[in-house]
C-alpha positions in Angstrom: 0.0 0.0 0.0 1.3 3.4 -1.0 1.3 5.8 2.0 2.8 9.2 2.7 5.6 7.3 4.5 6.4 5.1 1.6 6.4 8.1 -0.7 9.1 9.8 1.4 10.9 6.5 1.9 10.7 6.5 5.7 9.3 4.4 8.5 6.0 5.4 10.2 7.8 6.2 13.5 10.3 8.6 11.8 11.2 11.8 13.7 10.5 15.3 12.4 14.1 15.7 11.4 14.1 12.5 9.4 10.9 13.5 7.7 12.3 16.9 6.7 15.5 15.3 5.4 13.6 12.7 3.4 11.3 15.3 1.9 14.2 17.5 0.8 15.9 14.5 -0.8 12.8 13.3 -2.6 11.9 16.8 -3.7 15.2 17.2 -5.4 14.9 13.8 -7.0 11.5 14.6 -8.5 12.2 18.2 -9.4 10.6 18.7 -12.8 13.4 21.0 -13.8 15.7 18.0 -13.9 13.8 16.5 -16.8 12.7 19.5 -18.8 14.9 18.5 -21.7 13.5 15.0 -21.8 10.1 13.6 -22.8 7.0 15.6 -21.7 5.6 12.4 -20.1 8.5 12.3 -17.7 8.0 16.0 -16.9 4.3 15.1 -16.1 5.4 12.2 -13.9 7.8 14.4 -12.0 5.3 17.2 -11.6 2.6 14.9 -10.2 5.0 13.1 -7.8 6.3 16.5 -6.6 2.7 17.5 -5.7 2.2 14.2 -3.9 5.4 14.7 -1.9 4.3 18.2 -1.0 0.9 16.9 0.3 2.7 14.1 2.3 5.1 16.5 3.9 2.4 19.1 4.7 0.5 16.4 6.6 3.3 14.6 8.3 5.0 17.8 9.6 1.9 18.9 11.4 1.4 16.8 14.7 -2.4 16.9 14.6 -2.7 16.0 10.9 -0.1 13.3 11.3 -2.0 11.8 14.2 -5.2 11.8 12.2 -3.5 10.3 9.2 -1.9 7.5 11.3 -5.3 6.7 12.8 -6.7 6.4 9.2 -3.9 3.9 8.4 -4.5 1.9 11.5 -8.1 1.5 10.3 -6.9 -0.2 7.1 -4.5 -2.7 8.8 -5.7 -6.3 9.0 -5.8 -7.9 12.5 -3.0 -10.4 13.4 -5.4 -12.8 15.1 -8.8 -14.0 14.5 -9.7 -13.4 18.1 -10.9 -9.9 19.1 -11.5 -8.6 22.6 -14.1 -6.0 23.6 -13.1 -2.3 23.6 -13.0 -0.3 26.8 -14.9 3.0 26.9 -11.5 4.8 26.8 -10.5 3.0 23.6 -13.9 3.6 22.0 -13.5 7.3 22.7 -10.0 7.4 21.2 -11.3 5.4 18.2 -14.2 7.8 17.6 -11.9 10.8 17.8 -9.4 9.2 15.4 -12.1 8.2 13.0 -13.6 11.8 13.0 -10.1 13.3 12.5 -9.4 10.9 9.7 -12.6 11.7 7.9 -11.8 15.4 8.1 -8.3 14.8 6.8 -9.5 12.6 3.9 -12.1 15.1 3.0 -9.5 17.9 3.0 -7.2 15.9 0.8 -10.1 15.0 -1.5 -10.9 18.7 -2.0 -7.2 19.6 -2.5 -6.7 17.0 -5.1 -10.0 17.7 -7.0 -11.5 14.4 -6.0 -9.1 12.5 -8.3 -7.2 9.3 -7.3 -3.4 9.3 -7.6 -2.5 6.1 -9.5 1.0 4.9 -9.9 2.4 6.4 -13.1 4.3 4.4 -15.7 6.1 6.0 -18.6 8.2 4.8 -21.6 10.0 7.6 -23.3 12.0 7.5 -26.5 15.0 9.9 -26.9 18.5 10.2 -28.1 21.1 11.7 -25.9 24.6 10.7 -24.8 24.6 8.4 -21.8 26.6 10.0 -18.9 29.8 8.0 -18.3 30.9 6.8 -14.9 33.6 4.8 -13.3 32.2 3.3 -10.1 32.7 0.6 -7.5 30.7 -2.6 -7.8 29.2 -4.9 -5.2 31.9 -7.6 -5.8 34.7 -5.2 -5.0 35.8 -4.3 -8.6 35.3 -1.2 -10.6 32.9 -0.8 -13.6 33.6 1.7 -16.4 30.5 2.3 -18.6 32.7 3.1 -21.6 34.0 -0.5 -21.5 30.6 -1.7 -22.6 30.6 0.5 -25.8 29.4 -1.7 -28.7 26.8 -3.5 -26.6 23.1 -2.8 -26.0 23.0 -1.8 -22.3 20.1 -2.0 -19.9 21.1 0.3 -17.0 18.6 -0.3 -14.2 18.4 1.9 -11.1 17.0 0.2 -8.0 16.8 -0.2 -4.2 16.1 -3.1 -1.9 13.0 -1.3 -0.5 11.4 -0.9 -3.9 8.6 -3.5 -4.5 8.6 -3.2 -8.4 12.4 -3.6 -8.3 11.9 -6.9 -6.6 9.3 -8.1 -9.1 11.3 -7.3 -12.1 14.6 -8.9 -11.0 13.7 -12.4 -12.4 13.1 -10.7 -15.8 16.4 -8.8 -15.7 18.3 -12.0 -14.7 16.6 -14.1 -17.4 17.5 -11.4 -20.1 21.1 -11.4 -18.8 21.2 -15.2 -19.1 19.7 -15.4 -22.5 21.1 -12.4 -24.3 24.5 -11.6 -22.8 26.3 -13.6 -25.5 24.5 -11.7 -28.2 25.8 -8.3 -27.4 23.5 -7.4 -24.4 24.6 -6.2 -21.0 22.5 -5.7 -17.9 24.0 -3.3 -15.3 22.2 -2.6 -12.0 22.8 0.7 -10.2 22.0 0.4 -6.5 21.1 3.7 -4.8 23.5 2.9 -2.0 23.4 6.3 -0.4 19.7 5.8 0.2 20.3 2.2 1.4 22.7 3.5 4.0 20.2 6.1 5.2 17.8 3.3 5.8 20.2 1.3 7.9 21.2 -1.1 5.1 24.8 -1.8 4.2 26.4 -3.6 1.2 26.1 -7.0 3.0 22.4 -6.5 3.2 22.3 -5.6 -0.5 24.2 -8.7 -1.4 22.0 -10.9 0.7 18.9 -9.4 -1.0 20.3 -10.2 -4.5 21.3 -13.7 -3.5 17.7 -14.5 -2.9 17.0 -13.8 -6.5 20.1 -15.4 -7.9 21.3 -12.2 -9.5 24.7 -12.5 -11.4 24.8 -9.4 -13.5 27.1 -6.6 -12.2 25.8 -4.2 -9.6 27.3 -0.7 -9.4 27.2 1.1 -6.0 26.1 4.7 -6.2 27.6 5.7 -2.9 27.2 9.5 -3.3 24.2 9.6 -5.6 26.3 11.1 -8.5 25.2 8.5 -11.1 21.5 8.9 -10.1 21.8 12.6 -10.4 23.6 12.4 -13.8 20.8 10.3 -15.2 18.1 12.4 -13.5 16.5 9.4 -11.9 13.4 10.0 -9.8 11.0 7.0 -9.4 12.3 3.5 -8.9 12.9 1.4 -10.7 14.0 3.4 -13.7 15.7 1.7 -16.6 17.7 3.2 -19.5 18.3 1.4 -22.8 21.6 2.5 -24.3 22.5 1.7 -27.9 25.9 0.4 -29.0 26.9 4.0 -29.9 26.5 5.1 -26.2 23.1 6.9 -26.8 20.2 6.7 -24.4 17.3 5.6 -26.6 14.6 4.6 -24.2 13.7 5.4 -20.6 11.3 3.0 -18.8 9.8 4.0 -15.5 8.5 1.2 -13.2 8.6 -2.6 -13.6 10.1 -4.1 -16.7 8.8 -7.4 -18.3 11.0 -9.9 -20.0 9.3 -9.4 -23.4 9.9 -5.6 -23.2 13.6 -6.2 -22.6 13.9 -8.6 -25.5 12.0 -6.3 -27.9 14.1 -3.3 -27.1 17.3 -5.3 -27.4 16.2 -6.7 -30.8 15.3 -3.3 -32.1 18.6 -1.6 -31.0 20.8 -4.5 -32.0 19.0 -4.6 -35.4 19.6 -0.9 -36.0 23.3 -1.3 -35.2 23.7 -4.3 -37.5 22.0 -2.3 -40.3 24.5 0.6 -39.9 27.4 -1.9 -40.1 26.1 -3.4 -43.4 27.9 -1.8 -46.4 
């Protein structure tokens, strides 16, 4: 379930300082000015997400609104046991107060958003711009230079262990790596390690996470966020298809499917082969 906490990438019990820091970080990531040169659909995604972040921060920074919002979340949580005990008068009073506050909050948000739901947005944009180069450490202790992959079709995938769509697409990425790597295809994962560390995760945790999925393609560690910023990444996962000439040709936001990967590889590989034919 998407909540204001998951939008900001924090835990429900986060302090005010943590909330403010997470908001500033996410606001910079989703700043529409970062993608003004790219596809209009990406600008739309960034603008909508920026508005969602603003709403989330406005509620969570206010103690009363946050209390009411937390109460509304509790109402949606399933019980851990089939047994239920009776409520005391004190608990009933708190519940009624929380429900009323939640209703007022939901009504306020409904008015502010024009009564429209905020669905997850997916975008696939076509473009042609030079892929920013980088020379960065990898999870296995080596160093990866993007330029060394020139001549291949590259799938550069930005991800984090907390990202549910990232988890779901890992089998497809690994299958594409297994099936196509000997045909001029390379999958490179870029882990948002700075964000992992801020969440209490370290590289051992990242490795353990990948081991669950049998991932064998290289994983770059974006320790300072420089690669993420260079590629203007905001939602996760975000994937870039780079042609053999080093040009970004497609940007895909959200979960990738195996057939999507194969189709893009076939297209870009075919274009490169056609250019090589005299």
